[in-house]
N, C-alpha and C positions, 0 to 999 in steps of 0.2 A: 824508584827503587821497590822490586817487589817485595811485599812486607808478608811474613806470612803467621797464621795464628795456628798455634799447636794444641788442640785439645789433649787433657791430660788424660792418661789412663794410670792410676796405679795402684799395683794389683798386691795386694796382702792375701796369703793363704784361699786365693781363687776368687776373690771379690773386690771389686773396685770399691778405694778409699779414699779419703783425705785425713791426713794427719796433722797437728799444730807442730809448728817447727820439725816435721822429720821425725818425730817421736813415735815410736812403736804404740806406746800404752795408752795416747793420746788420738784416738780416732773423733774425727770430728763429724765425717760423713762417711756412711755406706751405699755404695751404687750399684751393688747387685752385679750381675754378670760382667765381665769385660768383653766377653763376644758381644752380648746385648749391645752395650756401651759403643762398642766399635764400628757396628753395624749403624748405629743413630748416629754415630758422626758422619759417616760416609753419607748416607742421606742428607745431612744437613750442609752436604758440600765440601768437607775435610780435605785440605790440600795436602795435609801430611797427620800421622799420628804421631803422638809422644805418649810411650809407655815407659812405666820404672816398675822392674820386677823388686818390690819390696823386700821381699825373703830375700830375695839374692842379692841387695846392697847390705843385709843385716850379716847374712851368713857367708857372703863371696862364693857362691854358688849358684848363677843365675839358672833359671830354666830353660833349656834348649825349646823343649816340649812349648809352653807359653809364648816364644817370639813363633814357632811355627804356627801356632794356633790363633793368635791375634792377624799375623801377616796373609794366612789363607784366608782368613773371616774377611779382612779388609784389603783382598787382593788388587783392587784397582787403586790404594792409594800407598803410598811408599811410609814406611814405619821406622821412627826413630826409636832405638830401647836403650835402658842404659840400668843399672841395678847390680853390682858387683862384678863386673866387668875387669879384672885386675889380670888377667894373663892377654899373650896375643892369640892362645888357641881358643880363649873363650869369646876374642870378637871373632875368630875365624868362624866357628861354630852358630855364630847369631847371625852373620853374614850367611852363612850357607842354608841356615834356617829360612830366609828371606827379609833378614833388617836390612832398610838402605843404609841405616847409620847406626852406629855404636856409640854409646856415652862413653868415657872412661872418666873416674874421678881420683880415687885413692892410687891407682897404680900412676897415674901421670906427675903425682909428686917424684918418682924417681926419673932423673934424667936418661938413663940408659933407655928404660922401656921407653921412655915419651919419644927417643928418636926410631927406634923399631918400629912401633905404633906408627908415629906418622910416615915414614916409609913404604911399609908393608900396605897399609890400607887407605893411605890417602885421602879419598873423600870420604870413605866410608868411616872415618873418624871424627867425630867430637868430644872435645874435652871440656867436661862441667868441672869447671869451677864453683866451688861452693864455699860461700864467705861467710864467717859471723865476725862481726867487728874487723873488717880488715883480713884476719888471718884465714887460711881454708881448713875447712873439716874436711876430716877422713872419714871410712868405713862404715858408712852411714849414717854420717854426722855425729857418730857418738864418740869422736874423736877431734881433739882442735889444734891444730898442728903451730911450728913456729912459721909456718912458711908464708909469707904474704900472697893475698891474693893478684897484685901487681906484678909480683917479681914471677911467679908460675904462668900468668899471662904472657910477660914477656920470653921467657923460656919455651912456652909453646911456640910463639912466633918463629923463634929462632931453631928450634925443632922440625918447623915444617907443618905444623898442624893448619889447618884450613878452616875451621870454626872452634867457636866458643860456644859453651851454655852457662851464663854467668845467674847463680843464684844468690838470693839474699836468703842464707837459711832464717833467720827472725823474721822474714817476712811470710815466709812460705805456706800457706793458708791462713795466712791470717787476714786477706782482702784491707789490707794497710796503706794499698798502695806501693809501686815499685819502689826500690832504691836507687833512685837516678844518681844518687854521689857516686855509689859505687860503679855502674853503670858507665856512667860518664868516663870516670879515671881508667877503666880497662879498655874503653873505648879508644881512648887518648893515647895509652902505652902500646898497643899495639897494630890498630888498626884491623883488626881481622874480623869478618864477619861474629855479630853476637847475637844468642838469643837470649832473649829475659825473662827469667823465671822469678817467680815469688812476690805475691803481695797485689798481682792484678784484681783489681777490685770493678772497674768500669771500663765502658768503652772509651771514655776518655784515655783513661790510662792508654789503651791500646795503640791511640790516636797520638800521643804524646812518646812514647816508644818508637813510633815509629819516626815521629819531627827528631826524634836524637839521636838517630842514626842505626837503630838495631835493626836487625836481619829479620825476628822476628819475635815473637813471644809466645810462651806457654800459656794458657788459662784454664786454670784447675777448679780451684773453689769457687770463683764467680761462674762458672758454669752448672758445676755440681750444685750450687745451692741457689740456682736459679736469678742471678742479676743479672743477666742475659744468657742469651743462647748462640752456638756458635754460627747459627746461621745470621744471627742479628752484627755479630762480631767481625764475620767476614763482608758482610754488606757496609759496615762503616768502613773500614778500611778501603774498600773498593771506590765506594763514595768520598774517602779525602783524597786520594790516590788521582780520580777525576776530576777533583778542583785543584790539583795542584799540578795538572797540565795544561801549558797554557794554548 
């Protein structure tokens, strides 16, 4: 199975940042220009970029201009975007601006929207299941719903969604390791491809996520804090894949 490491570009007020548990007021890392970061990741061999428009996540109004800017900067590498995509029109605008995939979180809690988005956007759509203590967090993680993460995952499978991004919000930015219990439960519940996010701290975390059956993993704080580089992560996964080949 091909495993993709997604370097994270979380953009707030025009700069790359890392937030503790997604809290706007808790910026833990300042990363500077998102275009400079995108160029660096492309230079290190990125196979996909993962960008979250944090302003869009908090306001519900994602920036088309930001998508266009990063997709043009990293033209050779597909871009996965999220943050405030709560309408079919917003998803379409992002795809037209150059996004290969669009992550939808809050809006996916609506069964009607979920079915429409899955039917209309197929491979472009990724449902982001952001979970805290087993429940789905909404609206930039500022609200905790009564919806169980496993129930949403099953609804996604029933609606025809083809890919999930699963984030443990308590682990995000923490460098505390992935929430394997959460990931295992959703992998078992749906059999859909799962991209893991939240808590990745070491190259061994990436190897273990691959072994667990995840399709890929987002690496944010670990890369931004210098725990490892994207190039080192890609080499580790490629070496593991080579060792697994008979």
